[in-house]
C-alpha angles and dihedrals in degrees: 000000000000122000090253092052090049091050091049092049092052092049096048094044090052093043086058094061110041117176134180139241112325094338099096110133098141094042092050092047091052093049092047090049091058095043095045093079093051127088096251140115110249118208139167104211094176138004115307094356124125122197129184119195121199118196107212090206093232098106090251114176095206139047138211115226126211116198130200126179119227111193126099133208131264092249128127109236117228101169096111089219118156089239095044121143117291091195111085114235094011130097141164092236097147101056100257090131086059092047092053092045091053092048092049091048090048090050092054089049092050091048093049094045094050090051099041101033108031112202095016090109107055100189134053114252129218120193114203121196105194128201129211101025093142093053125026141299104022098111092039093058091049093049092048094047093079093233094129092052091045093059098033096247111180099166135030136190121203113208118228130165118232116191090192092069121086117255116277092024129131121194130189142142139198114277127000113005110169125049125265116251121224139161124224117195113198117191115195115194128197137153123278115242137167111274091235089066099057095102131046096015128112111276089236088069099045116057099167110195092183092056091047091050091049090052090049093052092052092049091044092055089051088052091052090053086056101044100024098075117138113282122202115238124196114335115010090248096043106086143294134239126208118205110238135188130196124193138189133189122229120185122201091211102035092138093060109069094180093065126062112231118269092207129024118187120208111198115203126190113189128186096203140054096234095079091044091057096045103041098078091055093042103061110067105161095203131074114347091001125140089259099035097175120128114245095024121131128194132203122188126199121184122199120192115213113211117231135171104240114189140189140167111306102358146056120236122189118185 
């Protein structure tokens, strides 16, 4: 089997068995099955994390880490591919199957090179298979486990596929490379009123949270057009990332169509710090605000999601 065939087999096997968050028993078993035949030290420094340490045999004091995320998304696959998900409602739709496959292929290369060409690899290598990248806490538990200190890791690379790059291309840069992930929960509060009284009544009686939320979403999209311009990442010719935001309405009284909702929650997930910095200053609820409706209140909660962000020569954890 060629290296490319091996890489493809890893990716398709893993695509077949997507799992979520920290609940990754089949994924972990598969990864351990591949690594078991290699001359590495297998450890589990924190829940649902697999690490494989390769001693280069050169007396190196430090190690380079390569990280791959393992969790999938709660999405029903409809590709019809022969290797499609066998787990209903779960799919590797964000490339983590590819990340794991690349890391496993790299591990087999490191193992073979150390055995067949002693001294060719100058540094020790640590492979880190991280849980819960799509949700919260996975990177944080790895960073707090002490595994990097234990093996003398002084640099780390996080694998990520990028379809915009030409084939056979690697791209990186010094310092942070990929965007931080955060969640902003915006709660817009009004006053419940019978739906027949939404027009032609004094504004003091009708505090429509749904209307205020709709106004906010329109203004928020206009903001993203302003701050979400393409930003160069790494080398100028490497690739570009566009900040994106997705929102969803949730009504506390969705089952009662005669009453306007008292509270509408707009959930925002942003993959960039720009929105996070500008949102608090962007949502005045008074005159000329995004939700300029008298009697409306707004509460904003921001949650930072910890990620290992890596670049050439250093480790960055936001």
